N, C-alpha and C positions, 0 to 999 in steps of 0.2 A: 279292798285293797289292805289287807293285811298282811303285815311285813313276813316275807318267808326266814325261815331261822337261819339260811345261809348268806343274806343281803348285809353288806357292810355299808351300804351308802343309797341314798336315793338319787336319780341323777335325770338331767335332761338332755334328750339327743336330739336336737331340732326341735321338733313337734312332740315326739315322743317321751313319755314320762316312764323311767325304768327303776327297776331294783338291779344294784350292781354289786359285784364283788371282784376282789384282785384289781383293784383301780391302779395298783403301784406296779402293774406287770406290763409287758407288751401287748397282752391280750385280754383286755377285761371282760368279765363276763357280765353280759345284760340281759335282762327281761323284762318285758313289759309289765306294767303293773295290772293291766286287765288285757282281754283280748283285743281291743281297739289298738291299745298301743303296742302289743304284738305285732299286728297288721302295719303300724306306722314306722316302725324299726326298719322293715323290709324297704320301704319307700324311702325313709330318710337315709339308709345305707347307700342304695340304689342313687340317689341325689348327690351323695357326698363322693362315692367313687366316681361318678361320670363328670360332674360338674365344678369339685371344689380340689379333691385329691390329685389331679394333674398338675395344678399349680401349686402347691406345697411342696416343700423340700423334706418335711418330717412326715412321717406316715403315724397319724394320731388321730383320735376320734375326738371332735368338739362336746366333751361331755361336761355341762356345768352341775355342779354339785348342788343339792337342794338340803339334804340332810345326810348326816354322818352318824354311824352307828358303832358301838363298841363290839369289837370281836367278843364272841364268848366261849 
């Protein structure tokens, strides 16, 4: 779980713990911290698109910020 050079934050997306960058844009980039979390991203995204997003007016991912890093 070493932080990649491009990561600006560590976030939680439902069950998946992810490295993230470009959080302040419309399309943030997220990647699981390991292979299990990579698989969980697909499951969480499917759940969000099918059961949560149809009832929201704003298209946004529910990312909870765990850690923030300085941009280098």
